N, C-alpha and C positions, 0 to 999 in steps of 0.2 A: 336696454343696456347693450352696448357694443362689447362683444366678447373679444378679449385680447390674450395673447400668450407672450411672455417675455423671453427673449433670447438670453443666452449666457452673456457675460460682459466681455467684449473684445478688448484686450489689453496689449497695446503697442508700446514697448519700452525702448525708446530711442536713446541716443547718447546725450541729448540735451533736454528733451521733453518726454513725458509719459502721456499718451493719449488713450482714452477709453470711450467706448460707445456701447449702448444697449439698444436693441430693437424690440419691437413688439409686433405681433401679427394681428392686424385688425380683422374684422369679420370679412370673409372673402379670401383671406390667406395672404394678402400683400404685407410686406415688411414696411414699417415706418420707424423713424428715429424716435426713440423714447427719451434718451438722455445722452449727453456728450460731455467730455471733460478733456482739457488740455492744461497740464500743469508742469512747471519747470522742475527738473530733477533736483533733489536736495544736495547732491554732490556731483563730482565729475563723473562722466560716463563710465559705465562698467556694468557687470552683472547686477541684477536686482538683488537687494538684500532684504532680510526679514523686516528690519526697521522701516525701510522705504515702502515695502509692501503694506505694512501696518498703517503707515501715513496715508497711502493711497486708498486703502480700504475705508478708513475713516472719512476721507473726502468723498468717496463714492456714495456712501450712505447719506451724506449731507446734500449731495447734488441730485438726489432723486433716483439713483440706481436701486434696483431691487435684487436682493440675493447676494451671494458671495462666490458663485460659480463663474470662472473665467476661461476664455480660450486665449492662449498666450502665443504671440509670435516668437519664433525661434530667432535669436540674434544671428546675423550673418556669419559671425566668426565660429558659431557652434554648428552650423548647418553644412553638411557635406553634400556637394552636388556634382554629378558626373554624367557626361554623355558617353555611352559605351556601345561598342559593336559586338553583338553576340552572334553565335552561329545561326544559320537560317532555321526558321521554325520547323521546316520539313525534315531537318536533320535528326530530330528527336532528342537533341541535347537538352539537359536540365537548365533551361534559361533562368528560372528563378534562382536556383542555387548559384549559377555563375554570376548573375547580377549582384546578388547579396555578398558573395565572396569579394568581388571587386570593390563594392562600397565599403565593406569592412576593412579592406586593405587601405583605402583612402582615409577612412576614419581612424585607422590605427587601433582597432579593437577587434575582439572576436565577433563572429557573425551573430552569436546569441547575446551580445552586449550592446545592441543598438536597435532602434526602431527605424524601419526603412520602407520605401515604396519605389516602384519604377513603372514606367509606361512606355509603350512603343511609339516611336516618332512616325509621323505621316510619311508615306513613301517618297514624297517630294523633297523631304529634308536631306536625304542622302541617296546617292545612286550607287548601290553595290548589292551583292547577293546576301550580305549579312543582315541581321536584325538590329537596327539602331534604336536605342532606348535612352531615356534620361532617368536617372535615379536620384533620390534624396535620402539622406540618413542623418540621424542624430544619435550619438553615443548615449547609452543609458546614464553614464556618470554626469554628463552635461545636462541632460533632461532632468535628472533627479535633483540637481542643484537648483534649477529654476523652480521646480515643483516644491521643494523644501522651503525655499525663500518665501514663496507665496503662502504656503501653509503656516509658516511662522507668523505671517501677517494677517492670518484669518481668511485667506482666499483659497478656494479649492479649484485646482486646474482640471478642467474637463477634457481638454485636448490641446495639443501643440500643433501649430500650422506654419507652413512656409510663408514668409512675408509677401513674396511676389504673388503667390496664388491667392492670398487674402485680398491684396490690393486689386487684382484683376477681377475677383468676385464682386467687389464693391463697385468698381468702375463700370462693370457690365450691367449692374442692376438686375432687376427681375427678368429682363429680356435675354440676358446672356450675351456672350461675344458672338459676332457674326459667324455662323457655322461655316460658310464657304470663304470667308475672308481671312486676311492677315492683319493682326493687330500688334502694334508695338506699344509697350507700356514703359514709360520712363518715370522713375521715382527719384526726385532730387531732394536729398536730405541735408543734414548738418555735417556729417563726417564723410559722406560719399554719395554716390548715385548708382542706380541700377538700370539696366536696359534689358528688357525681355521681349521675346517674340512669341506670339501664339498663332497657330493655324487652327481656325475654329476656336475651340476651347482647350486645345492641347498646347502646353508649354513646350517649345522646341529649342529655345536658345535663351540663355541669360548670361549677362556679364555684369560683374560688380566693379565699379570704378572707385577705388579707395582714394581718399584725399581729393575728391572732386566735388565735395560739398561746400556749403556756404560757411562752414566753420573756418576754413582757410582764409576766406575774405574777411571774416571777423578778426582773425589774428593779424592780418595785414593792416587793417584799419587801426587797430590798437597800436601797433608798432610804428606805422608810418606817421600817424597824426598824434600819437601819445594820448589816446582817448581812453576814458573810463569804459568799463565793460558795458554799462547801460547805454552810453552814448553810441558805441559801436553797434550794439544790438539795434538801437533805434534807427540808425542809418540803413542797416540791412532790411529790417522788418517794415519800415514805414517810408523810406525814401527809395531804395532799390534802384531800378533802372531808369526811373523817371527823372528827366532833367528839369531842374528848377531854373528859369531864366533869371538873368541878372536884372536888377531894377533899372528902369530907364529914367528919363528926365533931363531937361536942358540945363538945370542948375548944377553948380559944382557940388559934389557930394559932401554932406555934412557927416557928423559923427554917426548918426543912425544909418545913413546910406553906406558909409564905409563898413560898418558892421554887416550890413546886408550883403555888400559885395563880397566880403570875406566869407560869409556864410554860403553864398552862391558858389564861390570857388571851391569851398570844402565839399559841398554837395556834388559838384561836378567831378572832382577827383575821386570821391567815394564811389560815385556811379561807375567810373572807369575801373576801379578795383573790383567791383562786383561783376561787371561784364567780363573782365579778363579771366576771373575765376571760373565762370561758367562756360568760357570758350572751349575748354577741353571737352565738356559735355556735348557742345554743338558738334565737335569733330567726330566723336564716337557715335552720336545719333545719326549723323550723316552717313557714316560707314555702315551702320546697321540698317539704315533706310535703303541704301544701295544693295546690300546683301539680300534683304527681304524681297525686294522687287525683282532681283535676278533669280534667286533660288526658288521662290514660291509663286512665280508668274502664273503657274497653272491653277492657282487657287481661284482665279477668275474675278477678283475684286480688287479695287484700289486699297492701298495700305491705309489703315486707320492708326493715328498716333494719339494715345491717351497719356496725359501727364498728371502726376499727383505728387504728394510729399510736401513737407513744410517749405521747401524752397520755392514752390510755385505760388505761395502766398505773398512773395516779394513783389511789390508794385512794378508792373511793366514787364516782368520776365515772361509771362505767357505770350504776350504780343511779340516780344523779342524772339522767342523760339519759333513762333509761327512764321515770322518774316525770314529768319535764318534758314528754315526748312523749305522755303518756297511754297508755303501752303496758306497763303493769304486767302481770305474769303473770296470766292468766285474764281479762283485761279484754276480750278478743275484738276488739281494734282493730289487729290486725296483728302481725307477728313482729319481734322485736328481739334482736340478738345482738352482743356484743363478741367479735371474732374473735381467736383465739390459735392458734399452730401446732398444739398438741396436739389441737384439735378438728377440724382440717382435713386432717391426714394423720398416719400413724403416726410415733411417735418412739421407736425401739428403745432409745435410751439417754437417758431423760428428764433434762433439766436445767431450771434456772429459765427458760431461754430458751423452753422449750416452752409457757410460760404468758405470754410477752411479746408483746403485740399490735404492738409496734414492728417485729417481724421479718417481718410479713406481706408487705410490699412486696418484700423481698429474696427471700422464698420464691417469690413470683410471678415475679420476674425469672428465678430458676433454672428455673421451669416454662415459660419462653418456648418456644412451639411450633415455632419454626423457626430456632434459633440458627445463625448463619452470617455470614460477613463481609459478605455482600451484603444482609442483611436490613434492611428499612426500619423506621423507627419505627412502632409500632402493629401489627406483624404479629400475627396471631391474632385480630383483630377480624372478626366475621362479616361477609362481604361487602366487606371492605376492598379498595380499589384501590391497590396499592403502586406 
């Protein structure tokens, strides 16, 4: 018999979908995907409620998940993130106290009313005599609201984690991020996108792009073409960037051909809406790409770009990003990859979720290195002060 140990359930509550993943350690210690779930939210986006948690808990048990312990991603609106310049270490100043005080000021709560961590940035990140650090914090009031909602639905929260750190953990897989290299992680979602830079396995930069997600393309499709919600969703999720050619033929179009021509025209216009929506993300990724190559040239390796999130399941977007970034196969200008579960860890019972990039954050949450009730946000970051 092969010995296995189940992970907690990674729970990623997005604005449109809830994703869940559970892993198990096979003999030898490697993680493999035990179960996955992607389900549409029961109402408009917002904080998780007890009723919704109960609905998800019931679905988890039916889908083969084991237990009720979860690691929850903190919604971006609840997470305080700050790059800070502290006094030099040799000054003897109380760096931890100073960092926490600044994070509490940003969180608008007392120092003892939040969970926080911080870590020092690599020397190449800034050029000054001070100590540059990045910190994360979640006010207790916000964290307790999430924990209470899960508890009301029969789920026990073992730990809270920062979404970007979870996604990076999953995309890196068992091998980890390249220690000497620079990695850009782009997560394209429904309401927005995020761009993060890692030097080795240390997060040094992150930017959230609100209103840059595919939800805005969805709204435009509904309004411009007066489409039902399910039709607009279909155009985004199944047509995407791929262009459907108009039908050919020498004969004059009949009724069926006319409908086909109209359909092809609609698909072409829908494609343009989707591409225009993600163009803002192209611009920001280009800017971050230039910044990383300039600031961290001493890292000694080409930039690796990893992409994940539900937006990357849209047909054709991965190739579109690759072309826009000048990173076509064989171009010699760095590495580019759209991350999916099947490429990052074994999947003994492959399903369509094994190829779904939206599941990466949930997998990373399940891989949380120190799940436990007392774990702070950001556990597992190299050099973090929790």
